[in-house]
C-alpha positions, -999 to 999 in steps of 0.1 A, spaced: -412 786 308 -439 760 302 -473 764 316 -487 737 338 -525 735 342 -537 713 370 -571 699 375 -586 684 407 -604 656 388 -626 650 358 -656 666 375 -635 689 396 -644 724 406 -613 741 391 -624 735 355 -659 739 341 -668 715 313 -672 734 280 -691 726 249 -667 711 223 -674 721 186 -673 694 159 -638 687 146 -637 688 107 -607 665 107 -626 637 123 -650 617 102 -668 593 124 -666 559 109 -700 546 119 -716 572 96 -714 549 66 -721 512 58 -724 491 26 -749 464 17 -738 439 -9 -758 412 -26 -796 411 -23 -805 448 -16 -841 450 -30 -857 449 5 -833 473 21 -854 501 36 -825 525 44 -822 555 22 -791 546 1 -769 575 -10 -757 552 -39 -776 522 -52 -764 502 -82 -771 466 -90 -759 446 -60 -745 475 -41 -761 501 -17 -741 527 2 -758 543 32 -741 573 48 -751 604 67 -734 629 44 -730 615 8 -718 648 -6 -687 645 16 -683 607 21 -688 594 -15 -664 602 -43 -667 592 -79 -634 590 -100 -629 614 -129 -639 588 -155 -669 578 -133 -656 542 -133 -649 539 -96 -669 549 -65 -650 554 -32 -663 556 3 -642 553 34 -623 567 64 -590 580 49 -561 601 62 -530 600 41 -498 613 56 -477 612 24 -502 632 4 -475 654 -11 -455 625 -25 -487 609 -39 -497 641 -57 -462 644 -71 -465 609 -85 -497 620 -102 -480 651 -116 -502 674 -95 -489 704 -75 -495 700 -38 -501 737 -35 -529 736 -61 -546 705 -48 -580 713 -32 -594 678 -29 -599 654 0 -580 622 5 -609 602 -10 -605 621 -42 -568 614 -42 -575 577 -38 -600 579 -68 -573 594 -90 -546 569 -79 -570 540 -84 -578 551 -119 -541 550 -127 -529 519 -109 -560 501 -94 -552 481 -63 -515 484 -72 -516 519 -56 -522 505 -21 -484 499 -13 -479 536 -21 -502 548 6 -490 559 40 -514 569 67 -546 555 82 -575 542 61 -603 517 56 -622 522 24 -643 505 -3 -639 509 -41 -668 499 -63 -657 491 -99 -688 500 -119 -676 483 -151 -665 450 -136 -692 450 -109 -665 442 -83 -664 456 -48 -629 458 -31 -623 466 6 -589 478 17 -573 485 51 -540 502 60 -509 482 68 -508 485 106 -545 486 113 -550 522 124 -585 520 109 -609 490 110 -633 474 86 -659 447 95 -682 425 74 -709 399 79 -702 364 66 -737 348 61 -769 356 44 -779 369 10 -769 404 19 -734 411 33 -730 442 54 -697 462 56 -688 490 79 -658 505 97 -674 500 131 -692 470 145 -721 489 159 -730 502 124 -740 467 113 -753 455 147 -788 448 134 -777 426 105 -762 397 124 -771 373 151 -759 376 187 -743 342 188 -709 345 206 -677 332 189 -663 310 217 -628 310 202 -628 348 202 -641 347 238 -612 324 248 -587 347 231 -601 378 248 -597 362 282 -561 354 274 -551 387 259 -578 413 270 -586 418 233 -598 397 203 -569 390 180 -570 382 143 -599 383 119 -625 370 144 -648 392 164 -668 383 194 -698 377 171 -698 344 151 -712 360 120 -688 390 117 -652 391 106 -626 419 106 -605 426 75 -569 422 85 -544 450 81 -526 452 47 -554 432 31 -579 435 3 -613 417 2 -629 413 -32 -666 406 -38 -684 387 -53 -656 361 -53 -649 366 -15 -611 364 -19 -588 380 5 -553 390 -6 -524 406 12 -508 436 -4 -483 439 25 -467 415 49 -445 422 79 -412 404 74 -378 403 90 -353 418 65 -322 428 85 -299 451 65 -264 464 72 -260 440 102 -223 450 104 -232 487 110 -230 502 144 -259 511 168 -251 548 160 -256 542 123 -290 525 127 -300 551 152 -293 579 127 -313 561 100 -342 558 124 -340 594 135 -341 606 99 -373 587 93 -388 599 126 -382 635 117 -400 630 83 -430 612 98 -436 635 127 -435 665 103 -461 648 82 -483 640 112 -484 676 125 -515 696 116 -511 728 95 -514 762 111 -529 749 144 -517 737 178 -511 700 184 -515 678 215 -494 649 228 -504 623 253 -473 623 276 -467 596 302 -431 605 308 -418 573 293 -393 572 264 -419 567 236 -443 596 243 -414 618 254 -396 615 221 -428 623 202 -434 654 223 -398 665 217 -400 660 180 -433 678 178 -418 707 197 -389 708 173 -410 710 141 -443 726 151 -446 764 148 -477 766 170 -484 758 206 -477 722 219 -501 709 245 -491 679 265 -514 658 287 -507 635 316 -528 617 342 -527 605 378 -550 587 401 -548 606 433 -525 607 464 -530 570 472 -514 559 439 -479 561 425 -476 583 394 -451 595 368 -458 632 369 -422 639 379 -411 626 346 -439 639 324 -435 674 339 -397 672 334 -403 665 297 -429 692 294 -405 717 309 -377 705 287 -399 709 255 -415 741 267 -451 728 262 -484 739 278 -488 710 302 -521 697 314 -526 673 343 -558 653 348 -566 636 381 -589 607 375 -608 595 406 -619 559 413 -655 571 409 -647 584 374 -631 551 364 -662 531 374 -689 555 363 -673 562 329 -666 526 320 -700 518 305 -698 548 282 -662 540 272 -670 504 264 -698 516 242 -673 533 219 -653 502 213 -660 476 187 -649 443 203 -644 446 241 -609 457 252 -600 448 288 -572 473 291 -577 496 322 -564 525 302 -595 528 281 -613 551 305 -583 574 311 -578 575 273 -613 588 268 -612 613 297 -578 627 287 -590 630 251 -619 651 262 -596 674 281 -573 677 251 -602 685 228 -607 718 247 -573 730 232 -565 709 201 -580 689 173 -551 666 166 -534 645 193 -502 625 189 -492 596 211 -462 573 217 -479 540 210 -457 516 190 -423 520 207 -425 487 226 -437 464 198 -414 480 172 -382 484 192 -381 457 218 -399 468 249 -395 449 282 -427 429 278 -407 407 254 -383 396 282 -405 368 298 -408 351 264 -371 354 258 -364 339 292 -387 310 284 -370 305 251 -336 302 269 -349 281 298 -378 261 285 -361 229 296 -367 242 331 -401 257 326 -414 229 304 -436 254 285 -441 253 248 -441 286 229 -478 291 227 -487 286 264 -457 307 274 -468 335 250 -504 335 264 -492 335 300 -469 365 292 -501 386 289 -507 379 326 -545 377 322 -567 346 324 -549 320 303 -540 298 332 -575 301 347 -596 290 317 -604 254 328 -617 267 362 -631 300 350 -653 287 322 -681 263 325 -671 227 314 -691 226 282 -678 260 272 -642 251 278 -646 218 260 -660 236 229 -630 259 226 -601 241 242 -586 224 212 -593 251 186 -561 263 170 -546 297 181 -542 326 157 -507 331 172 -492 296 164 -480 303 128 -460 334 138 -446 318 170 -434 288 150 -421 308 120 -384 310 111 -363 341 119 -349 357 149 -370 350 180 -372 386 192 -383 398 158 -410 371 158 -423 383 191 -422 419 179 -441 409 147 -468 392 168 -472 423 190 -474 446 159 -498 424 140 -522 416 168 -518 437 199 -510 467 178 -539 463 153 -565 447 176 -559 465 209 -537 496 208 -546 512 175 -584 504 175 -585 518 211 -567 550 200 -589 553 170 -623 548 186 -617 567 218 -600 597 202 -628 600 177 -653 597 206 -636 627 222 -638 646 188 -601 643 182 -579 630 153 -555 606 170 -522 598 153 -495 573 162 -462 582 146 -443 552 160 -469 529 145 -465 544 110 -460 515 85 -426 530 74 -414 529 111 -427 493 114 -409 483 82 -377 499 93 -378 482 127 -377 448 109 -344 458 92 -326 467 124 -305 439 140 -323 426 170 -294 431 194 -299 469 189 -335 466 201 -334 445 233 -299 438 244 -297 422 278 -315 445 303 -313 475 279 -346 479 260 -352 500 229 -315 508 225 -318 520 189 -347 543 197 -328 558 226 -298 563 203 -321 580 177 -334 606 202 -305 609 225 -300 646 218 -337 654 223 -344 643 258 -330 646 294 -308 618 306 -333 610 333 -358 600 306 -333 581 285 -318 561 313 -348 552 334 -363 517 331 -398 515 317 -425 512 343 -456 516 322 -488 534 331 -502 514 359 -539 519 364 -547 511 401 -575 485 394 -562 463 422 -569 490 448 -601 499 429 -618 466 433 -605 462 469 -616 495 482 -640 513 459 -658 490 435 -663 458 454 -700 461 460 -709 473 425 -687 446 410 -704 418 430 -738 430 418 -726 432 382 -706 400 379 -723 376 402 -759 382 392 -777 352 378 -789 375 351 -754 387 342 -746 384 305 -715 364 313 -734 339 335 -740 313 308 -703 310 302 -685 315 335 -680 298 368 -692 327 390 -680 310 422 -644 316 410 -652 352 402 -665 355 438 -632 343 451 -614 368 430 -636 396 444 -627 385 479 -590 384 469 -586 348 481 -552 335 472 -541 365 451 -504 357 455 -492 378 425 -516 407 429 -533 401 395 -570 397 405 -578 434 399 -566 432 362 -587 400 357 -618 416 373 -615 447 351 -613 424 320 -645 406 331 -662 438 340 -654 453 306 -668 421 289 -700 422 309 -707 458 301 -699 452 264 -723 423 263 -750 443 281 -746 471 256 -747 449 226 -778 427 234 
């Protein structure tokens, strides 16, 4: 019988907040940064200083590794899931290995240099200093589970895995194209950040200094194989890989947690974890009180089915508003997804029981979730809608794309209106249309919203967050599956359902996806209206130089909200305002 632990709310009287010990699995990425170029005047105490390079970190004995020949110096944020296979390739027994993943990278780099990057599975963003060639290389994992930022101007270039670690080394000038894209998507896609002078290294890429070249060691491509095979055949192939990856993602000799919404994706991860983990499985779900619909019926059903210790967190409207500034402070670029606060609070609950937390992120972009349907409909009926691919794609986010001419001040809109979109090349590429949409969602929404949110907010809670469905091997496999086995008519994620059909109750497999709806519409109408007006309509607001505040006032009064979308837009603007205030 599974154990269900209920909580009144985040500050509720049934559960006292406890002191959470440090998690040795979590290495907080902001604890290191690199200066490259002119470093003579750098006042920071560098843990490693050599010619044009200075590495500053809080714990150099742990964070900096020198290769056996002393030719390479490695610093970074690294977790390798295929450690055993990599050690085997080096001829080292996994049972005898006592080193960390940085030391493993050091040995691989000595053998194969950058050619070892395609061998790596896991989450990483690291730098390798070649002491002989005087070359610095920066590398990021293929799906973007870890981040790496660098400044683009000045005699000294600064590099770090989190934006706030290099905040004092660049100007506060806003990148207006990045602002436009944030308003359309609720995140900043591509290599831009909201700062003009900072870029983000793209997933699957290597940046080399001093020549400043960026090369891709991996690209997401459609490569359908065995198209004549059945859905059952492709499902079995996917299941075999899922089994392997979930085994790798489980911690050794300790309990594991799973964020469980009750949807297909998180439910299948919970079921696989329960099948392979020999310790307790803790599952975690949220709801927003009696006024709001929830999915506890389904998450509790899965918890019972998988025999987990199930924890339920009620998040109040007060929690949502009061915890938003702190939550935004943990993010790099702003993210306007209302799930940011629940992610942080649920993570803090989970940290009381576990150190490693799994989630179901990745199922929709990899296997044809329902959010692709509006774009598919536009592709079929664009002679009726008269929408080209790019505006149709931006409108499918249901954020502020249609409002930009009225929302932004005229001079701001004029400065960004004709700038090209980061999405255009993929939208206009060859290949199956559904696979193109999935590639867009994996490359941009996955790397720039979902995974960076998971990374930053689980680390902020002292957890090591892992996303098995976003593992690069799953991503690659998804591009080999015929598109009709992903989204077929009204049946979404058919191949994933087939793969886990024997693991889950029929009620989970057959129910349509509803998504975790955070009640921001009700929040701004009933609970946050006064505070939001003070924040967003002030003449001293950080967004005031860019936005038409009279339109925001109309949204706050819900004038003409035919489709019930003003709450989502207001949350997006509130998140941006708080991010700007916190990064002055």
